[in-house]
C-alpha positions as CSV (number, residue, x, y, z in Angstrom):
1,X,42.1,38.4,90.5
2,X,42.1,42.0,91.7
3,X,45.3,44.0,91.8
4,X,46.8,44.3,95.3
5,X,47.1,47.7,97.0
6,X,50.8,47.1,97.2
7,X,51.4,47.4,93.5
8,X,53.0,50.9,93.6
9,X,54.4,51.4,90.1
10,X,54.1,50.0,86.6
11,X,57.6,51.1,85.8
12,X,60.0,48.2,85.8
13,X,62.6,48.5,88.6
14,X,66.1,49.1,87.4
15,X,68.9,46.6,88.2
16,X,70.9,49.0,90.3
17,X,68.0,50.0,92.5
18,X,67.1,46.3,92.9
19,X,70.5,45.3,94.0
20,X,70.7,48.2,96.5
21,X,67.3,47.2,98.0
22,X,68.1,43.5,98.0
23,X,71.3,43.8,99.9
24,X,69.8,44.6,103.4
25,X,67.2,41.9,102.8
26,X,70.0,39.4,102.1
27,X,71.6,40.4,105.4
28,X,68.4,39.7,107.2
29,X,68.1,36.3,105.5
30,X,71.5,35.5,106.9
31,X,70.4,36.7,110.3
32,X,67.3,34.4,110.0
33,X,69.6,31.5,109.0
34,X,71.8,31.9,112.1
35,X,68.7,32.1,114.3
36,X,67.2,29.0,112.7
37,X,70.5,27.1,113.4
38,X,70.6,28.1,117.0
39,X,66.9,27.9,117.9
40,X,66.3,24.6,116.0
41,X,63.3,26.2,114.2
42,X,61.7,24.4,111.3
43,X,60.5,26.6,108.4
44,X,58.7,25.4,105.3
45,X,58.0,27.7,102.4
46,X,55.8,26.7,99.5
47,X,56.0,28.5,96.1
48,X,53.2,28.0,93.6
49,X,51.9,30.0,90.7
50,X,51.3,30.2,87.0
51,X,54.0,29.2,84.6
52,X,56.7,32.0,84.1
53,X,55.5,33.7,87.3
54,X,59.1,33.8,88.6
55,X,59.2,31.1,91.3
56,X,62.7,30.1,90.4
57,X,64.0,33.6,90.4
58,X,62.5,34.3,93.9
59,X,64.0,31.1,95.2
60,X,67.4,32.0,93.8
61,X,67.2,35.5,95.3
62,X,66.3,34.0,98.7
63,X,69.1,31.4,98.7
64,X,71.9,33.3,96.9
65,X,73.7,34.4,100.2
66,X,72.7,31.7,102.6
67,X,73.9,28.1,103.3
68,X,72.4,25.3,101.3
69,X,72.8,23.2,104.4
70,X,70.2,25.4,106.1
71,X,68.1,26.6,103.2
72,X,67.2,23.4,101.2
73,X,65.3,23.7,97.9
74,X,63.0,20.8,97.0
75,X,61.9,20.5,93.4
76,X,60.6,17.0,92.9
77,X,60.4,15.4,89.4
78,X,57.5,13.4,88.2
79,X,56.6,10.5,90.6
80,X,58.0,7.1,90.0
81,X,55.7,4.1,89.6
82,X,56.4,3.2,93.3
83,X,55.5,6.8,94.4
84,X,52.3,6.7,92.3
85,X,51.2,3.8,94.5
86,X,51.7,5.7,97.7
87,X,49.4,8.1,99.5
88,X,49.6,11.3,97.4
89,X,51.3,13.6,99.9
90,X,53.7,10.9,101.1
91,X,56.7,11.8,98.9
92,X,56.4,15.4,100.0
93,X,56.2,14.8,103.7
94,X,59.6,13.1,103.7
95,X,61.2,16.5,102.7
96,X,59.7,18.6,105.5
97,X,62.3,20.4,107.6
98,X,64.2,19.0,110.5
99,X,65.4,21.2,113.3
100,X,67.6,24.0,112.1
101,X,66.3,23.8,108.5
102,X,64.4,26.1,106.0
103,X,62.9,24.0,103.3
104,X,61.6,25.7,100.1
105,X,59.3,23.8,97.8
106,X,59.5,24.9,94.2
107,X,56.0,23.6,93.5
108,X,54.6,21.2,96.1
109,X,51.8,19.0,97.0
110,X,49.5,21.6,95.3
111,X,50.5,20.2,91.9
112,X,47.4,18.0,92.4
113,X,45.2,21.1,92.7
114,X,46.7,22.8,89.7
115,X,48.7,21.3,86.8
116,X,47.6,17.7,87.5
117,X,44.0,18.6,87.6
118,X,44.0,21.0,84.6
119,X,46.1,18.8,82.4
120,X,44.2,15.6,83.2
121,X,47.0,13.9,85.1
122,X,44.6,13.0,87.9
123,X,40.8,12.6,88.0
124,X,38.5,15.4,89.3
125,X,37.6,13.0,92.1
126,X,41.3,12.7,93.1
127,X,41.7,16.5,93.0
128,X,38.6,17.0,95.2
129,X,39.8,14.4,97.7
130,X,43.1,16.2,97.9
131,X,41.5,19.6,98.4
132,X,39.3,18.2,101.2
133,X,42.2,16.4,102.9
134,X,45.1,18.8,102.7
135,X,43.9,21.4,105.3
136,X,44.0,18.7,107.9
137,X,47.5,17.6,106.8
138,X,48.8,21.2,107.0
139,X,47.2,21.6,110.4
140,X,49.2,18.6,111.6
141,X,52.3,20.1,110.1
142,X,51.8,23.4,111.8
143,X,50.8,21.8,115.1
144,X,54.1,19.9,115.1
145,X,55.9,23.2,115.3
146,X,56.7,23.9,111.6
147,X,56.3,27.4,110.4
148,X,54.4,26.9,107.1
149,X,54.3,29.7,104.5
150,X,52.4,29.4,101.2
151,X,53.0,31.9,98.4
152,X,51.1,32.1,95.1
153,X,52.9,34.1,92.4
154,X,50.5,35.7,89.9
155,X,51.2,37.4,86.6
156,X,49.0,38.9,83.9
157,X,48.1,37.2,80.6
158,X,50.2,39.7,78.7
159,X,53.3,39.3,80.8
160,X,53.1,35.5,80.6
161,X,52.9,35.8,76.8
162,X,56.0,38.0,76.8
163,X,58.0,35.7,79.0
164,X,57.1,32.5,77.1
165,X,57.9,34.3,73.8
166,X,61.3,35.3,75.2
167,X,62.0,31.7,76.0
168,X,61.3,30.8,72.4
169,X,63.5,33.6,71.0
170,X,66.4,33.4,73.4
171,X,68.7,30.3,73.0
172,X,69.8,30.8,76.7
173,X,66.2,30.3,77.9
174,X,64.9,27.7,75.5
175,X,65.6,24.9,78.0
176,X,63.0,26.5,80.3
177,X,60.2,25.9,77.7
178,X,58.5,22.5,78.0
179,X,55.8,20.9,76.0
180,X,53.7,21.2,79.1
181,X,54.2,24.9,79.2
182,X,52.8,25.2,75.7
183,X,49.8,23.1,76.5
184,X,49.2,25.0,79.7
185,X,49.4,28.3,77.9
186,X,46.1,27.8,76.1
187,X,44.2,26.9,79.4
188,X,44.5,30.2,81.3
189,X,41.0,30.2,82.6
190,X,41.0,26.5,83.5
191,X,44.0,27.4,85.7
192,X,42.1,30.4,87.1
193,X,39.2,28.3,88.1
194,X,41.4,25.6,89.7
195,X,43.4,28.3,91.5
196,X,40.2,30.0,92.8
197,X,38.8,26.7,94.2
198,X,42.2,25.8,95.7
199,X,42.2,29.2,97.5
200,X,38.6,28.7,98.7
201,X,39.2,25.3,100.2
202,X,42.8,25.6,101.5
203,X,43.2,29.2,102.6
204,X,43.0,28.5,106.3
205,X,43.8,30.3,109.5
206,X,46.8,28.0,110.2
207,X,48.1,28.0,106.6
208,X,46.9,31.0,104.6
209,X,47.8,31.7,101.0
210,X,49.8,34.9,100.4
211,X,49.5,36.2,96.8
212,X,52.3,38.3,95.1
213,X,52.0,40.1,91.8
214,X,55.2,39.4,89.9
215,X,54.7,41.2,86.6
216,X,57.8,43.1,87.6
217,X,60.1,40.3,88.8
218,X,62.4,42.5,90.8
219,X,59.7,44.2,92.7
220,X,58.0,40.8,93.3
221,X,61.2,39.3,94.7
222,X,61.8,42.2,97.1
223,X,58.1,42.1,98.3
224,X,58.1,38.4,98.9
225,X,61.4,38.4,100.8
226,X,60.3,41.3,102.9
227,X,57.0,39.6,103.7
228,X,58.6,36.2,104.4
229,X,61.0,37.8,106.9
230,X,58.0,39.5,108.6
231,X,56.2,36.2,109.1
232,X,59.0,34.5,111.1
233,X,59.6,35.6,114.7
234,X,63.4,35.4,114.5
235,X,65.8,37.4,116.7
236,X,69.1,38.5,115.1
237,X,72.0,37.2,117.0
238,X,74.9,39.4,118.2
239,X,77.8,39.4,115.8
240,X,80.9,37.7,117.2
241,X,84.1,39.7,117.0
242,X,86.4,38.1,114.4
243,X,90.1,38.9,113.9
244,X,92.1,37.2,111.2
245,X,95.0,35.2,112.6
246,X,98.6,35.7,111.4
247,X,99.7,33.5,108.6
248,X,102.5,31.0,109.2
249,X,106.0,31.6,107.9
250,X,107.1,30.0,104.7
251,X,109.8,28.0,106.4
252,X,111.6,27.4,103.1
253,X,108.6,26.8,100.9
254,X,109.0,28.0,97.3
255,X,106.3,27.7,94.5
256,X,107.1,25.4,91.6
257,X,108.6,27.1,88.5
258,X,106.3,25.4,86.0
259,X,102.8,25.2,87.3
260,X,100.8,22.6,85.4
261,X,97.7,23.1,83.3
262,X,96.8,26.8,83.9
263,X,93.7,27.6,81.9
264,X,93.9,30.3,79.2
265,X,93.1,33.9,80.3
266,X,91.3,35.5,77.4
267,X,89.4,37.8,79.8
């Protein structure tokens, strides 16, 4: 996949610069949230990409300063036996946003076009049927009034190797490393072929794919949030004037002398 024109620098962004640039974007996400609540808008954001591409980090950056009652993250586990007997997309559709919600899918129905296909969890016929069907499903979602945004996070082979190795070496990250990650690692080009066909068949005028290079996680998060905000026609609301009220008088209240069970304070 060719490098995008927006990749401005190979130098990793420093943490201080990242936090400084993220702050106004967080404020805009809050403005988006308030508009969604008032307008009753329905926003659905899909994040897909290679293993270690940074989907979780992007989602955390988006949701860090907003309400989980408005921004709802959906990361479904493996299907149950009952769900396996349903129409494939059925268990995802039940999580689509209602009025006043932003739903973020940390992986989505596109599991069938990627990991399930490459790792043999579905047949090639099932994958092809999905790829032919899903554009019409997404057209119905968009026609119902949902704003549907699909993001693919892409990293280089070298960066994926570094990130997986860091998970092996760092006891804080080892929980992120699954047996499936290890199996998937050796099938880089199988995933590339599956991704390319997915783009070819499901990159539509009503639900296009947006691709973000995330070799530098911090730059990738900023670029994605900035792009996401630009795709939604929200209108920031006027800030209401807020003045803290006076606190009540103690009226004889005194704190107990022996508070119970204070935790130690080694820090």
